[in-house]
A tleap script that builds the chain and sets N, CA, C and O, in Angstrom:
source leaprc.protein.ff14SB
mol = sequence {
  NMET VAL GLU THR LYS ASP LEU LEU LEU GLU
  HIE PHE ILE ASP TRP MET LYS SER ASN ALA
  ARG LYS PRO THR VAL LYS GLU PHE ALA ALA
  TYR ILE GLY ILE GLY TYR LYS LEU PHE ALA
  GLN LEU PHE ASN GLY THR ARG GLN PRO THR
  LYS LYS GLN SER GLN HIE PHE ALA ALA PHE
  PHE GLN ASP GLN ARG PHE PHE ASP VAL VAL
  GLY MET ALA ARG ASP ALA PRO ASN PHE GLN
  TYR VAL GLN ARG ASN TRP GLY LYS MET PRO
  VAL GLU VAL GLN ARG LYS ILE THR GLU LEU
  LEU SER PRO TYR THR THR GLU PRO LEU PRO
  GLY GLY LYS GLU SER GLU THR CTHR
}
set mol.1.N position { 94.622 14.410 319.265 }
set mol.1.CA position { 95.692 13.475 318.913 }
set mol.1.C position { 96.010 12.585 320.108 }
set mol.1.O position { 96.066 13.043 321.249 }
set mol.2.N position { 96.213 11.331 319.825 }
set mol.2.CA position { 96.549 10.376 320.872 }
set mol.2.C position { 97.987 10.618 321.347 }
set mol.2.O position { 98.860 10.986 320.560 }
set mol.3.N position { 98.211 10.410 322.618 }
set mol.3.CA position { 99.537 10.590 323.202 }
set mol.3.C position { 100.038 9.263 323.759 }
set mol.3.O position { 99.265 8.325 323.954 }
set mol.4.N position { 101.326 9.200 324.009 }
set mol.4.CA position { 101.924 7.982 324.544 }
set mol.4.C position { 101.243 7.558 325.835 }
set mol.4.O position { 100.990 6.372 326.044 }
set mol.5.N position { 100.943 8.527 326.708 }
set mol.5.CA position { 100.313 8.176 327.984 }
set mol.5.C position { 98.968 7.494 327.761 }
set mol.5.O position { 98.609 6.582 328.505 }
set mol.6.N position { 98.221 7.923 326.747 }
set mol.6.CA position { 96.930 7.298 326.440 }
set mol.6.C position { 97.114 5.857 325.971 }
set mol.6.O position { 96.380 4.957 326.381 }
set mol.7.N position { 98.102 5.656 325.110 }
set mol.7.CA position { 98.362 4.315 324.594 }
set mol.7.C position { 98.852 3.392 325.691 }
set mol.7.O position { 98.444 2.232 325.763 }
set mol.8.N position { 99.739 3.909 326.557 }
set mol.8.CA position { 100.226 3.085 327.663 }
set mol.8.C position { 99.090 2.703 328.602 }
set mol.8.O position { 99.022 1.565 329.066 }
set mol.9.N position { 98.205 3.640 328.882 }
set mol.9.CA position { 97.057 3.346 329.735 }
set mol.9.C position { 96.183 2.270 329.100 }
set mol.9.O position { 95.758 1.333 329.776 }
set mol.10.N position { 95.917 2.401 327.819 }
set mol.10.CA position { 95.105 1.410 327.104 }
set mol.10.C position { 95.718 0.022 327.202 }
set mol.10.O position { 95.019 -0.954 327.479 }
set mol.11.N position { 97.028 -0.066 326.975 }
set mol.11.CA position { 97.703 -1.370 327.013 }
set mol.11.C position { 97.821 -1.889 328.447 }
set mol.11.O position { 97.767 -3.098 328.672 }
set mol.12.N position { 97.980 -0.998 329.404 }
set mol.12.CA position { 98.019 -1.404 330.806 }
set mol.12.C position { 96.681 -2.015 331.218 }
set mol.12.O position { 96.653 -3.050 331.884 }
set mol.13.N position { 95.583 -1.389 330.831 }
set mol.13.CA position { 94.249 -1.903 331.159 }
set mol.13.C position { 94.041 -3.275 330.512 }
set mol.13.O position { 93.535 -4.195 331.155 }
set mol.14.N position { 94.430 -3.410 329.250 }
set mol.14.CA position { 94.309 -4.706 328.568 }
set mol.14.C position { 95.132 -5.772 329.284 }
set mol.14.O position { 94.685 -6.907 329.447 }
set mol.15.N position { 96.333 -5.401 329.707 }
set mol.15.CA position { 97.220 -6.338 330.404 }
set mol.15.C position { 96.615 -6.736 331.741 }
set mol.15.O position { 96.651 -7.907 332.119 }
set mol.16.N position { 96.056 -5.760 332.461 }
set mol.16.CA position { 95.421 -6.049 333.749 }
set mol.16.C position { 94.268 -7.034 333.564 }
set mol.16.O position { 94.097 -7.948 334.370 }
set mol.17.N position { 93.488 -6.850 332.518 }
set mol.17.CA position { 92.349 -7.736 332.259 }
set mol.17.C position { 92.789 -9.169 331.980 }
set mol.17.O position { 92.064 -10.119 332.273 }
set mol.18.N position { 93.985 -9.314 331.411 }
set mol.18.CA position { 94.464 -10.653 331.050 }
set mol.18.C position { 95.139 -11.374 332.214 }
set mol.18.O position { 95.536 -12.531 332.076 }
set mol.19.N position { 95.272 -10.704 333.356 }
set mol.19.CA position { 95.901 -11.313 334.531 }
set mol.19.C position { 94.843 -11.773 335.527 }
set mol.19.O position { 93.807 -11.130 335.691 }
set mol.20.N position { 95.117 -12.893 336.188 }
set mol.20.CA position { 94.191 -13.424 337.184 }
set mol.20.C position { 94.154 -12.528 338.427 }
set mol.20.O position { 93.113 -12.384 339.068 }
set mol.21.N position { 95.294 -11.936 338.752 }
set mol.21.CA position { 95.354 -11.028 339.912 }
set mol.21.C position { 95.536 -9.610 339.414 }
set mol.21.O position { 95.766 -9.397 338.223 }
set mol.22.N position { 95.440 -8.656 340.286 }
set mol.22.CA position { 95.568 -7.252 339.900 }
set mol.22.C position { 97.053 -6.847 339.987 }
set mol.22.O position { 97.570 -6.612 341.079 }
set mol.23.N position { 97.728 -6.770 338.836 }
set mol.23.CA position { 99.156 -6.411 338.850 }
set mol.23.C position { 99.345 -4.911 339.090 }
set mol.23.O position { 98.415 -4.119 338.937 }
set mol.24.N position { 100.559 -4.546 339.464 }
set mol.24.CA position { 100.879 -3.139 339.728 }
set mol.24.C position { 101.457 -2.472 338.488 }
set mol.24.O position { 101.868 -3.134 337.535 }
set mol.25.N position { 101.476 -1.156 338.527 }
set mol.25.CA position { 102.079 -0.377 337.444 }
set mol.25.C position { 103.569 -0.690 337.363 }
set mol.25.O position { 104.139 -0.740 336.273 }
set mol.26.N position { 104.192 -0.898 338.505 }
set mol.26.CA position { 105.621 -1.234 338.543 }
set mol.26.C position { 105.875 -2.565 337.815 }
set mol.26.O position { 106.859 -2.702 337.088 }
set mol.27.N position { 104.994 -3.524 338.014 }
set mol.27.CA position { 105.122 -4.809 337.330 }
set mol.27.C position { 104.923 -4.645 335.817 }
set mol.27.O position { 105.589 -5.301 335.017 }
set mol.28.N position { 104.010 -3.771 335.449 }
set mol.28.CA position { 103.780 -3.512 334.030 }
set mol.28.C position { 105.018 -2.903 333.387 }
set mol.28.O position { 105.393 -3.284 332.277 }
set mol.29.N position { 105.655 -1.962 334.073 }
set mol.29.CA position { 106.881 -1.350 333.543 }
set mol.29.C position { 107.942 -2.422 333.301 }
set mol.29.O position { 108.599 -2.432 332.260 }
set mol.30.N position { 108.103 -3.321 334.266 }
set mol.30.CA position { 109.077 -4.407 334.108 }
set mol.30.C position { 108.677 -5.324 332.953 }
set mol.30.O position { 109.523 -5.763 332.174 }
set mol.31.N position { 107.392 -5.604 332.853 }
set mol.31.CA position { 106.867 -6.465 331.790 }
set mol.31.C position { 107.189 -5.906 330.401 }
set mol.31.O position { 107.527 -6.667 329.495 }
set mol.32.N position { 107.087 -4.588 330.228 }
set mol.32.CA position { 107.344 -4.001 328.905 }
set mol.32.C position { 108.817 -3.630 328.704 }
set mol.32.O position { 109.208 -3.150 327.640 }
set mol.33.N position { 109.628 -3.861 329.744 }
set mol.33.CA position { 111.072 -3.721 329.587 }
set mol.33.C position { 111.639 -2.333 329.797 }
set mol.33.O position { 112.674 -1.995 329.223 }
set mol.34.N position { 110.972 -1.514 330.616 }
set mol.34.CA position { 111.540 -0.202 330.944 }
set mol.34.C position { 111.497 0.002 332.447 }
set mol.34.O position { 110.739 -0.662 333.156 }
set mol.35.N position { 112.314 0.923 332.924 }
set mol.35.CA position { 112.345 1.227 334.345 }
set mol.35.C position { 111.071 1.931 334.798 }
set mol.35.O position { 110.388 2.602 334.024 }
set mol.36.N position { 110.779 1.750 336.090 }
set mol.36.CA position { 109.556 2.330 336.626 }
set mol.36.C position { 109.558 3.855 336.563 }
set mol.36.O position { 108.527 4.459 336.265 }
set mol.37.N position { 110.697 4.485 336.838 }
set mol.37.CA position { 110.757 5.956 336.826 }
set mol.37.C position { 110.418 6.494 335.427 }
set mol.37.O position { 109.610 7.413 335.289 }
set mol.38.N position { 111.036 5.919 334.406 }
set mol.38.CA position { 110.745 6.329 333.026 }
set mol.38.C position { 109.278 6.068 332.704 }
set mol.38.O position { 108.597 6.923 332.139 }
set mol.39.N position { 108.800 4.885 333.067 }
set mol.39.CA position { 107.406 4.554 332.787 }
set mol.39.C position { 106.478 5.578 333.433 }
set mol.39.O position { 105.539 6.054 332.794 }
set mol.40.N position { 106.733 5.917 334.690 }
set mol.40.CA position { 105.871 6.867 335.407 }
set mol.40.C position { 105.860 8.223 334.700 }
set mol.40.O position { 104.811 8.857 334.586 }
set mol.41.N position { 107.027 8.666 334.226 }
set mol.41.CA position { 107.101 9.950 333.523 }
set mol.41.C position { 106.311 9.909 332.212 }
set mol.41.O position { 105.606 10.861 331.878 }
set mol.42.N position { 106.431 8.817 331.480 }
set mol.42.CA position { 105.697 8.673 330.217 }
set mol.42.C position { 104.199 8.515 330.483 }
set mol.42.O position { 103.367 9.089 329.780 }
set mol.43.N position { 103.874 7.740 331.494 }
set mol.43.CA position { 102.483 7.453 331.852 }
set mol.43.C position { 101.756 8.706 332.337 }
set mol.43.O position { 100.560 8.875 332.100 }
set mol.44.N position { 102.496 9.579 333.020 }
set mol.44.CA position { 101.903 10.825 333.531 }
set mol.44.C position { 101.975 11.962 332.517 }
set mol.44.O position { 101.380 13.019 332.732 }
set mol.45.N position { 102.691 11.761 331.426 }
set mol.45.CA position { 102.798 12.790 330.404 }
set mol.45.C position { 103.808 13.881 330.707 }
set mol.45.O position { 103.823 14.918 330.043 }
set mol.46.N position { 104.660 13.655 331.715 }
set mol.46.CA position { 105.675 14.659 332.051 }
set mol.46.C position { 106.944 14.486 331.220 }
set mol.46.O position { 107.863 15.301 331.295 }
set mol.47.N position { 106.982 13.423 330.435 }
set mol.47.CA position { 108.126 13.178 329.559 }
set mol.47.C position { 107.604 12.581 328.262 }
set mol.47.O position { 106.674 11.774 328.262 }
set mol.48.N position { 108.211 12.988 327.165 }
set mol.48.CA position { 107.851 12.448 325.857 }
set mol.48.C position { 108.834 11.329 325.496 }
set mol.48.O position { 110.009 11.397 325.857 }
set mol.49.N position { 108.369 10.324 324.801 }
set mol.49.CA position { 109.269 9.221 324.437 }
set mol.49.C position { 110.234 9.630 323.327 }
set mol.49.O position { 109.944 10.506 322.513 }
set mol.50.N position { 111.373 8.977 323.321 }
set mol.50.CA position { 112.303 9.141 322.205 }
set mol.50.C position { 111.785 8.288 321.050 }
set mol.50.O position { 110.876 7.476 321.222 }
set mol.51.N position { 112.361 8.480 319.897 }
set mol.51.CA position { 111.970 7.660 318.746 }
set mol.51.C position { 112.290 6.192 319.015 }
set mol.51.O position { 111.517 5.303 318.657 }
set mol.52.N position { 113.434 5.948 319.648 }
set mol.52.CA position { 113.817 4.568 319.951 }
set mol.52.C position { 112.820 3.924 320.918 }
set mol.52.O position { 112.455 2.760 320.750 }
set mol.53.N position { 112.386 4.671 321.918 }
set mol.53.CA position { 111.392 4.144 322.863 }
set mol.53.C position { 110.069 3.883 322.148 }
set mol.53.O position { 109.413 2.873 322.400 }
set mol.54.N position { 109.676 4.792 321.257 }
set mol.54.CA position { 108.435 4.600 320.507 }
set mol.54.C position { 108.515 3.364 319.619 }
set mol.54.O position { 107.534 2.635 319.474 }
set mol.55.N position { 109.686 3.129 319.026 }
set mol.55.CA position { 109.875 1.927 318.215 }
set mol.55.C position { 109.729 0.679 319.087 }
set mol.55.O position { 109.116 -0.309 318.681 }
set mol.56.N position { 110.302 0.740 320.291 }
set mol.56.CA position { 110.205 -0.386 321.226 }
set mol.56.C position { 108.745 -0.668 321.565 }
set mol.56.O position { 108.301 -1.815 321.511 }
set mol.57.N position { 107.999 0.381 321.914 }
set mol.57.CA position { 106.592 0.204 322.283 }
set mol.57.C position { 105.771 -0.321 321.107 }
set mol.57.O position { 104.931 -1.204 321.278 }
set mol.58.N position { 106.015 0.222 319.919 }
set mol.58.CA position { 105.271 -0.213 318.731 }
set mol.58.C position { 105.505 -1.697 318.472 }
set mol.58.O position { 104.570 -2.435 318.162 }
set mol.59.N position { 106.753 -2.128 318.600 }
set mol.59.CA position { 107.071 -3.543 318.377 }
set mol.59.C position { 106.518 -4.409 319.509 }
set mol.59.O position { 105.939 -5.466 319.258 }
set mol.60.N position { 106.695 -3.969 320.737 }
set mol.60.CA position { 106.270 -4.762 321.888 }
set mol.60.C position { 104.757 -4.975 321.887 }
set mol.60.O position { 104.281 -6.095 322.070 }
set mol.61.N position { 104.014 -3.903 321.681 }
set mol.61.CA position { 102.555 -3.988 321.729 }
set mol.61.C position { 101.930 -4.288 320.371 }
set mol.61.O position { 100.721 -4.494 320.268 }
set mol.62.N position { 102.759 -4.310 319.332 }
set mol.62.CA position { 102.282 -4.452 317.962 }
set mol.62.C position { 101.206 -3.393 317.685 }
set mol.62.O position { 100.109 -3.690 317.212 }
set mol.63.N position { 101.572 -2.148 318.002 }
set mol.63.CA position { 100.656 -1.011 317.887 }
set mol.63.C position { 101.406 0.146 317.235 }
set mol.63.O position { 102.198 0.830 317.883 }
set mol.64.N position { 101.152 0.352 315.963 }
set mol.64.CA position { 101.891 1.351 315.205 }
set mol.64.C position { 101.504 2.789 315.552 }
set mol.64.O position { 102.135 3.727 315.065 }
set mol.65.N position { 100.491 2.975 316.374 }
set mol.65.CA position { 100.121 4.326 316.790 }
set mol.65.C position { 101.240 4.994 317.584 }
set mol.65.O position { 101.289 6.222 317.659 }
set mol.66.N position { 102.136 4.209 318.176 }
set mol.66.CA position { 103.269 4.791 318.903 }
set mol.66.C position { 104.176 5.586 317.958 }
set mol.66.O position { 104.823 6.542 318.385 }
set mol.67.N position { 104.226 5.199 316.683 }
set mol.67.CA position { 105.000 5.957 315.700 }
set mol.67.C position { 104.369 7.329 315.453 }
set mol.67.O position { 105.077 8.323 315.288 }
set mol.68.N position { 103.048 7.376 315.428 }
set mol.68.CA position { 102.336 8.628 315.175 }
set mol.68.C position { 102.660 9.689 316.219 }
set mol.68.O position { 102.775 10.872 315.896 }
set mol.69.N position { 102.805 9.264 317.467 }
set mol.69.CA position { 103.033 10.191 318.580 }
set mol.69.C position { 104.300 11.023 318.364 }
set mol.69.O position { 104.324 12.213 318.680 }
set mol.70.N position { 105.331 10.407 317.834 }
set mol.70.CA position { 106.607 11.113 317.652 }
set mol.70.C position { 106.841 11.531 316.202 }
set mol.70.O position { 107.937 11.961 315.843 }
set mol.71.N position { 105.811 11.403 315.375 }
set mol.71.CA position { 105.922 11.861 313.992 }
set mol.71.C position { 106.776 10.982 313.100 }
set mol.71.O position { 107.347 11.458 312.119 }
set mol.72.N position { 106.868 9.695 313.435 }
set mol.72.CA position { 107.635 8.761 312.613 }
set mol.72.C position { 106.702 8.067 311.622 }
set mol.72.O position { 105.516 7.876 311.888 }
set mol.73.N position { 107.260 7.699 310.489 }
set mol.73.CA position { 106.495 6.899 309.537 }
set mol.73.C position { 106.255 5.526 310.150 }
set mol.73.O position { 107.125 4.966 310.817 }
set mol.74.N position { 105.087 5.007 309.916 }
set mol.74.CA position { 104.780 3.675 310.424 }
set mol.74.C position { 105.637 2.635 309.724 }
set mol.74.O position { 106.109 2.838 308.605 }
set mol.75.N position { 105.823 1.525 310.405 }
set mol.75.CA position { 106.591 0.426 309.834 }
set mol.75.C position { 105.965 -0.033 308.529 }
set mol.75.O position { 104.743 -0.087 308.392 }
set mol.76.N position { 106.800 -0.355 307.599 }
set mol.76.CA position { 106.351 -0.927 306.336 }
set mol.76.C position { 107.184 -2.184 306.110 }
set mol.76.O position { 108.205 -2.141 305.424 }
set mol.77.N position { 106.748 -3.307 306.688 }
set mol.77.CA position { 107.574 -4.520 306.652 }
set mol.77.C position { 107.965 -4.974 305.249 }
set mol.77.O position { 109.094 -5.416 305.033 }
set mol.78.N position { 107.044 -4.869 304.295 }
set mol.78.CA position { 107.383 -5.301 302.934 }
set mol.78.C position { 108.474 -4.419 302.340 }
set mol.78.O position { 109.408 -4.910 301.706 }
set mol.79.N position { 108.345 -3.106 302.552 }
set mol.79.CA position { 109.363 -2.181 302.041 }
set mol.79.C position { 110.711 -2.453 302.702 }
set mol.79.O position { 111.743 -2.491 302.032 }
set mol.80.N position { 110.695 -2.640 304.014 }
set mol.80.CA position { 111.950 -2.896 304.726 }
set mol.80.C position { 112.610 -4.187 304.245 }
set mol.80.O position { 113.834 -4.260 304.139 }
set mol.81.N position { 111.803 -5.193 303.959 }
set mol.81.CA position { 112.325 -6.461 303.447 }
set mol.81.C position { 113.002 -6.252 302.090 }
set mol.81.O position { 114.118 -6.719 301.862 }
set mol.82.N position { 112.310 -5.543 301.197 }
set mol.82.CA position { 112.876 -5.275 299.871 }
set mol.82.C position { 114.133 -4.432 300.004 }
set mol.82.O position { 115.139 -4.694 299.344 }
set mol.83.N position { 114.073 -3.416 300.861 }
set mol.83.CA position { 115.216 -2.527 301.044 }
set mol.83.C position { 116.443 -3.303 301.557 }
set mol.83.O position { 117.555 -3.108 301.067 }
set mol.84.N position { 116.228 -4.181 302.546 }
set mol.84.CA position { 117.345 -4.968 303.107 }
set mol.84.C position { 117.966 -5.888 302.059 }
set mol.84.O position { 119.168 -6.152 302.091 }
set mol.85.N position { 117.149 -6.369 301.140 }
set mol.85.CA position { 117.619 -7.377 300.195 }
set mol.85.C position { 117.842 -6.859 298.780 }
set mol.85.O position { 118.182 -7.634 297.886 }
set mol.86.N position { 117.659 -5.578 298.567 }
set mol.86.CA position { 117.763 -4.980 297.235 }
set mol.86.C position { 119.087 -5.322 296.555 }
set mol.86.O position { 119.093 -5.726 295.392 }
set mol.87.N position { 120.189 -5.169 297.250 }
set mol.87.CA position { 121.511 -5.406 296.662 }
set mol.87.C position { 121.781 -6.863 296.336 }
set mol.87.O position { 122.718 -7.160 295.596 }
set mol.88.N position { 120.986 -7.774 296.867 }
set mol.88.CA position { 121.169 -9.205 296.614 }
set mol.88.C position { 120.456 -9.661 295.343 }
set mol.88.O position { 120.692 -10.764 294.850 }
set mol.89.N position { 119.573 -8.794 294.814 }
set mol.89.CA position { 118.794 -9.155 293.627 }
set mol.89.C position { 119.570 -8.838 292.354 }
set mol.89.O position { 120.317 -7.861 292.298 }
set mol.90.N position { 119.389 -9.658 291.349 }
set mol.90.CA position { 119.992 -9.327 290.058 }
set mol.90.C position { 119.412 -8.010 289.534 }
set mol.90.O position { 118.277 -7.658 289.856 }
set mol.91.N position { 120.179 -7.294 288.738 }
set mol.91.CA position { 119.772 -6.006 288.190 }
set mol.91.C position { 118.466 -6.134 287.408 }
set mol.91.O position { 117.634 -5.228 287.444 }
set mol.92.N position { 118.281 -7.239 286.709 }
set mol.92.CA position { 117.051 -7.426 285.928 }
set mol.92.C position { 115.822 -7.460 286.843 }
set mol.92.O position { 114.769 -6.931 286.488 }
set mol.93.N position { 115.958 -8.080 288.017 }
set mol.93.CA position { 114.846 -8.154 288.973 }
set mol.93.C position { 114.579 -6.766 289.558 }
set mol.93.O position { 113.424 -6.371 289.720 }
set mol.94.N position { 115.643 -6.028 289.874 }
set mol.94.CA position { 115.475 -4.660 290.377 }
set mol.94.C position { 114.719 -3.815 289.351 }
set mol.94.O position { 113.806 -3.069 289.704 }
set mol.95.N position { 115.106 -3.939 288.079 }
set mol.95.CA position { 114.457 -3.179 287.006 }
set mol.95.C position { 112.990 -3.564 286.886 }
set mol.95.O position { 112.139 -2.694 286.701 }
set mol.96.N position { 112.677 -4.860 286.988 }
set mol.96.CA position { 111.296 -5.324 286.870 }
set mol.96.C position { 110.449 -4.777 288.025 }
set mol.96.O position { 109.315 -4.351 287.808 }
set mol.97.N position { 110.983 -4.785 289.238 }
set mol.97.CA position { 110.259 -4.232 290.391 }
set mol.97.C position { 109.990 -2.748 290.169 }
set mol.97.O position { 108.891 -2.263 290.440 }
set mol.98.N position { 110.992 -2.033 289.679 }
set mol.98.CA position { 110.839 -0.606 289.393 }
set mol.98.C position { 109.749 -0.384 288.345 }
set mol.98.O position { 108.928 0.522 288.484 }
set mol.99.N position { 109.743 -1.191 287.322 }
set mol.99.CA position { 108.724 -1.066 286.277 }
set mol.99.C position { 107.328 -1.399 286.813 }
set mol.99.O position { 106.350 -0.759 286.427 }
set mol.100.N position { 107.233 -2.385 287.689 }
set mol.100.CA position { 105.937 -2.739 288.280 }
set mol.100.C position { 105.390 -1.610 289.151 }
set mol.100.O position { 104.176 -1.457 289.285 }
set mol.101.N position { 106.274 -0.836 289.733 }
set mol.101.CA position { 105.867 0.283 290.585 }
set mol.101.C position { 105.436 1.495 289.763 }
set mol.101.O position { 104.609 2.283 290.221 }
set mol.102.N position { 105.973 1.654 288.576 }
set mol.102.CA position { 105.777 2.876 287.794 }
set mol.102.C position { 104.318 3.285 287.550 }
set mol.102.O position { 104.052 4.486 287.522 }
set mol.103.N position { 103.360 2.373 287.374 }
set mol.103.CA position { 101.978 2.829 287.169 }
set mol.103.C position { 101.366 3.522 288.398 }
set mol.103.O position { 100.336 4.185 288.282 }
set mol.104.N position { 101.988 3.373 289.556 }
set mol.104.CA position { 101.436 3.922 290.795 }
set mol.104.C position { 102.073 5.250 291.204 }
set mol.104.O position { 101.818 5.749 292.300 }
set mol.105.N position { 102.885 5.812 290.342 }
set mol.105.CA position { 103.559 7.068 290.652 }
set mol.105.C position { 103.623 7.949 289.411 }
set mol.105.O position { 103.536 7.463 288.283 }
set mol.106.N position { 103.774 9.235 289.631 }
set mol.106.CA position { 103.964 10.158 288.510 }
set mol.106.C position { 105.451 10.395 288.259 }
set mol.106.O position { 105.826 11.050 287.286 }
set mol.107.N position { 106.280 9.871 289.123 }
set mol.107.CA position { 107.732 10.027 288.996 }
set mol.107.C position { 108.225 9.196 287.809 }
set mol.107.O position { 107.834 8.039 287.652 }
set mol.108.N position { 109.089 9.793 286.969 }
set mol.108.CA position { 109.609 9.025 285.824 }
set mol.108.C position { 110.546 7.904 286.288 }
set mol.108.O position { 111.137 7.972 287.366 }
set mol.109.N position { 110.660 6.896 285.465 }
set mol.109.CA position { 111.595 5.805 285.763 }
set mol.109.C position { 113.023 6.348 285.796 }
set mol.109.O position { 113.326 7.331 285.120 }
set mol.110.N position { 113.890 5.724 286.566 }
set mol.110.CA position { 115.299 6.142 286.574 }
set mol.110.C position { 115.880 6.102 285.170 }
set mol.110.O position { 115.632 5.157 284.421 }
set mol.111.N position { 116.620 7.079 284.823 }
set mol.111.CA position { 117.206 7.151 283.490 }
set mol.111.C position { 116.259 7.760 282.471 }
set mol.111.O position { 116.608 7.871 281.295 }
set mol.112.N position { 115.061 8.158 282.901 }
set mol.112.CA position { 114.103 8.810 282.025 }
set mol.112.C position { 113.428 7.901 281.022 }
set mol.112.O position { 112.769 8.382 280.099 }
set mol.113.N position { 113.580 6.571 281.185 }
set mol.113.CA position { 112.986 5.640 280.238 }
set mol.113.C position { 111.522 5.414 280.583 }
set mol.113.O position { 111.140 5.431 281.753 }
set mol.114.N position { 110.708 5.203 279.556 }
set mol.114.CA position { 109.301 4.879 279.753 }
set mol.114.C position { 109.175 3.423 280.191 }
set mol.114.O position { 109.970 2.569 279.800 }
set mol.115.N position { 108.180 3.167 280.994 }
set mol.115.CA position { 107.935 1.807 281.442 }
set mol.115.C position { 107.462 0.955 280.272 }
set mol.115.O position { 106.683 1.413 279.436 }
set mol.116.N position { 107.932 -0.276 280.217 }
set mol.116.CA position { 107.491 -1.198 279.185 }
set mol.116.C position { 106.101 -1.734 279.504 }
set mol.116.O position { 105.441 -2.315 278.643 }
set mol.117.N position { 105.650 -1.533 280.771 }
set mol.117.CA position { 104.360 -2.075 281.177 }
set mol.117.C position { 103.228 -1.081 280.949 }
set mol.117.O position { 102.064 -1.449 281.108 }
set mol.118.N position { 103.529 0.187 280.575 }
set mol.118.CA position { 102.474 1.179 280.356 }
set mol.118.C position { 102.203 1.369 278.898 }
set mol.118.O position { 101.343 2.169 278.529 }
savepdb mol mol.pdb
quit
């Protein structure tokens, strides 16, 4: 299983390759927005990241493997978008989305009604 230290090393090497000069690990820590002491602990594997730190790394590097390290579900941008806006949709649209989902699950529709699309 991949660990945070492995992912940080991978991204550090990629970052070093993209620089004209050879940057330091301390500069990399500043670049990714964390203190050097924390970075060193994570980089050496003497400390495990929190979920919040893993979320930061996943977003910063656009690498969802950081979620795997701490056992978090990977980001699902479409789901999060629908979830954030669910209450803004008319009930008829919510029902239609639910019905469109029903062929992909064995779970019955809310209220025990059969899907009109099946």
